[in-house]
C-alpha positions in Angstrom: -25.5 -19.6 -42.1 -25.5 -23.2 -40.9 -26.4 -26.4 -42.8 -30.0 -25.9 -42.1 -30.0 -22.4 -43.8 -30.3 -20.6 -40.4 -28.4 -17.3 -40.0 -26.3 -17.0 -36.9 -24.3 -13.8 -37.6 -25.4 -10.8 -39.6 -23.3 -7.7 -40.2 -24.4 -4.7 -42.3 -21.8 -2.0 -42.5 -21.5 1.2 -44.4 -24.2 0.7 -47.0 -25.3 4.0 -48.6 -28.9 3.0 -48.9 -32.1 5.2 -49.1 -33.5 6.4 -45.8 -35.4 3.6 -44.1 -36.5 2.4 -40.6 -34.9 -0.6 -38.8 -35.6 -3.6 -41.0 -38.0 -5.7 -39.0 -37.3 -8.7 -41.2 -34.1 -9.1 -39.1 -36.4 -10.1 -36.2 -37.4 -13.2 -38.1 -33.8 -14.5 -37.8 -34.4 -16.0 -34.4 -31.2 -18.1 -34.4 -29.1 -14.9 -34.6 -26.2 -14.9 -32.1 -24.5 -11.7 -33.4 -26.0 -8.6 -35.1 -24.0 -5.6 -36.2 -25.5 -2.5 -37.9 -22.8 0.1 -38.3 -22.2 3.3 -40.2 -25.8 3.4 -41.6 -26.6 7.1 -41.2 -29.9 6.8 -43.3 -31.3 4.2 -40.9 -33.9 6.1 -38.8 -36.6 5.6 -36.2 -36.5 3.5 -33.0 -35.3 -0.1 -32.4 -38.5 -2.1 -32.9 -39.9 -4.2 -30.0 -39.6 -7.3 -32.2 -35.9 -7.3 -31.4 -36.8 -9.1 -28.2 -37.5 -12.2 -30.4 -33.8 -12.6 -30.9 -33.3 -14.4 -27.6 -30.0 -16.1 -28.7 -28.1 -12.9 -29.2 -24.6 -12.8 -27.7 -23.6 -9.5 -29.4 -25.8 -6.6 -30.4 -23.8 -3.8 -32.0 -25.7 -0.8 -33.4 -23.4 2.2 -33.9 -23.2 5.3 -36.0 -26.7 5.2 -37.3 -29.6 7.6 -37.4 -31.7 5.4 -35.0 -33.4 7.4 -32.2 -36.1 7.2 -29.6 -36.0 5.7 -26.1 -34.8 2.3 -24.9 -37.9 0.7 -23.3 -37.5 -1.5 -20.2 -39.0 -4.4 -22.1 -36.6 -4.2 -25.1 -33.9 -6.4 -23.7 -35.8 -8.5 -21.1 -35.6 -11.6 -23.4 -31.9 -11.3 -24.0 -30.5 -13.5 -21.3 -27.5 -14.6 -23.3 -26.3 -11.1 -24.3 -22.7 -10.4 -23.4 -21.9 -7.3 -25.6 -24.4 -4.5 -26.0 -23.0 -1.6 -28.1 -25.3 1.2 -28.9 -22.8 4.0 -29.5 -23.0 7.2 -31.6 -26.8 7.1 -32.4 -29.5 9.5 -31.3 -31.1 7.5 -28.4 -32.8 9.5 -25.7 -34.5 8.9 -22.4 -33.2 6.9 -19.5 -31.0 3.8 -19.4 -33.3 0.8 -18.9 -32.8 -0.7 -15.4 -33.8 -4.1 -16.9 -30.3 -4.4 -18.3 -29.2 -5.4 -14.7 -31.3 -8.6 -15.1 -29.1 -9.9 -17.9 -26.6 -12.2 -16.1 -24.2 -12.5 -18.9 -23.9 -8.7 -19.8 -20.2 -7.8 -19.3 -19.6 -5.1 -21.9 -22.0 -2.1 -22.2 -21.3 0.9 -24.4 -24.0 3.5 -24.7 -21.7 6.4 -25.4 -22.4 9.4 -27.6 -26.2 9.5 -27.4 -28.7 11.8 -25.6 -29.5 9.6 -22.6 -30.7 11.3 -19.4 -31.4 10.3 -15.9 -29.2 8.4 -13.5 -26.9 5.4 -13.9 -28.8 2.3 -12.7 -27.0 -0.2 -10.4 -25.5 -3.5 -11.5 -25.6 -2.9 -15.2 -22.8 -5.3 -15.9 -21.6 -8.6 -14.5 -18.7 -11.1 -14.7 -15.0 -10.6 -14.7 -13.3 -7.8 -16.6 -16.6 -6.0 -17.0 -16.6 -2.6 -18.9 -19.0 0.3 -19.0 -18.9 3.3 -21.4 -21.4 6.1 -21.0 -19.4 9.0 -22.4 -21.1 12.0 -24.0 -24.6 11.8 -22.8 -26.6 13.9 -20.4 -26.6 11.7 -17.3 -27.0 13.2 -13.8 -26.7 12.0 -10.2 -24.0 9.9 -8.6 -22.4 6.6 -9.7 -24.0 4.0 -7.5 -21.8 2.7 -4.7 -22.6 -0.9 -5.7 -20.0 -0.6 -8.5 -17.4 -0.8 -5.7 -18.1 -4.6 -5.8 -18.6 -5.1 -9.5 -15.4 -6.5 -11.0 -14.9 -3.6 -13.5 -11.8 -3.3 -15.6 -12.9 0.0 -17.1 -15.5 2.7 -16.6 -15.9 5.7 -18.9 -18.5 8.5 -18.1 -16.8 11.5 -19.7 -18.8 14.5 -20.6 -22.0 14.1 -18.5 -23.4 16.0 -15.6 -22.6 13.5 -12.9 -22.0 14.6 -9.2 -20.8 13.1 -5.9 -17.7 11.3 -4.9 -16.7 8.4 -7.2 -13.3 7.9 -5.6 -14.3 4.4 -4.3 -13.6 3.3 -7.8 -9.9 4.2 -7.7 -8.8 1.4 -5.3 -10.8 -1.4 -6.9 -8.9 -4.6 -7.6 -8.2 -5.2 -11.3 -9.5 -1.7 -12.4 -7.4 -0.5 -15.3 -9.0 2.5 -16.9 -11.2 5.3 -15.4 -12.4 8.4 -17.2 -14.5 10.8 -15.1 -13.6 14.0 -16.9 -15.9 16.8 -17.8 -18.5 16.3 -15.1 -19.5 18.0 -11.8 -17.7 15.6 -9.4 -16.7 17.3 -6.1 -14.7 15.6 -3.4 -11.4 15.7 -1.5 -8.6 13.9 -3.3 -6.2 14.2 -0.4 -6.4 10.7 1.1 -7.6 8.7 -1.9 -5.8 5.4 -2.5 -5.0 4.1 -6.0 -5.1 0.5 -7.1 -1.8 -1.0 -8.3 -3.6 -2.1 -11.5 -4.9 1.3 -12.5 -3.1 2.6 -15.6 -5.3 5.5 -16.8 -7.1 8.0 -14.7 -8.8 11.1 -16.2 -10.3 13.5 -13.7 -10.0 16.8 -15.6 -12.7 19.5 -15.7 -14.5 18.7 -12.4 -14.6 20.4 -8.9 -12.1 18.1 -7.1 -10.2 19.8 -4.3 -7.5 19.0 -1.7 -4.0 17.7 -2.4 -2.7 15.1 -4.8 -2.0 12.1 -2.5 1.3 10.2 -2.4 -0.5 7.1 -3.7 -0.5 8.8 -7.1 3.3 8.9 -7.2 3.7 5.3 -6.2 1.0 4.0 -8.7 1.8 2.7 -12.2 -0.3 5.4 -13.9 0.8 5.8 -17.5 -2.1 8.3 -18.2 -3.2 10.9 -15.8 -5.2 14.1 -16.2 -6.0 16.4 -13.3 -6.4 19.7 -15.1 -9.1 22.3 -14.4 -10.0 21.4 -10.8 -9.5 23.1 -7.4 -6.4 21.1 -6.3 -3.7 22.7 -4.2 -0.3 21.9 -2.6 2.9 20.2 -3.7 2.8 17.6 -6.4 4.2 14.3 -5.0 7.3 13.2 -6.8 7.6 9.8 -8.5 10.7 7.6 -7.8 12.6 6.4 -9.7 10.6 7.8 -12.6 9.8 11.5 -12.1 6.9 13.2 -13.7 9.3 14.9 -16.1 9.3 14.7 -19.0 5.6 15.1 -18.8 2.8 17.2 -20.4 2.6 20.0 -17.9 -1.0 20.7 -18.9 -2.2 17.6 -17.0 -1.8 19.7 -13.8 -2.9 23.1 -15.3 -5.8 25.3 -14.3 -5.9 24.3 -10.6 -6.1 26.4 -7.5 -2.5 26.4 -6.3 -0.5 23.3 -7.3 3.2 23.6 -7.2 6.4 21.6 -7.4 7.9 19.7 -10.4 7.0 19.8 -13.2 5.3 23.2 -12.2 6.9 26.1 -10.5 8.7 25.5 -7.2 6.4 25.7 -4.1 8.3 28.6 -2.5 7.3 30.7 -5.5 3.9 29.2 -6.1 1.0 31.1 -7.5 -2.1 30.0 -9.4 -1.3 27.6 -12.2 -1.4 29.3 -15.5 
């Protein structure tokens, strides 16, 4: 609260209150720059349209509540200063509003652990070190190719129903973390290049085929998961730091991978 009695930041966290809808009185705090509603499981119903009155918001964080319903296209049109939008672990459904792409300042978007459907709209985030998290929804279709030119530092889309070839993300400058696991991605990994900045790459439980390229061995990957795909051939060896000691399961349940840390290629069979 400033000297004029105006509230700029409001955080309500973990209050065990009776079941109630979103408190629309919050919409009267038109000078709000940051709003956090977290661990409020008795909060139910949709986000009211009056939230659009909070045009000064830089941060909107609503997580682990009972809020549900769709996210209308008009809901965020007036939020042209919004940088962080976190709506994780709620019960939101419907599609991701394409109007989010019109917010020039939005650089960190987390819509994970909801029941969102439809495709991923293009250009959802902007600015340096942008981040997208859409884990644990019901999204379909392909990741738009325009994200090849968005300066993403991380993208998480684990546990959806996404398809296509997202390998254009792997060679992006300044990309650090990628999680595409538990989807229906299907592409040839054999000639894919890896960015020198990429540290974490999770591709498990897809339909990826081909061989593991040499670029994986020369990259600075500290976290890698390729399990449960259709990969085959010899695992490229890392020098001077070999894969061992390593969790062998990161290569498990593939078609016919062989070589350290799995069985030698001259005696290769299906990975157990």
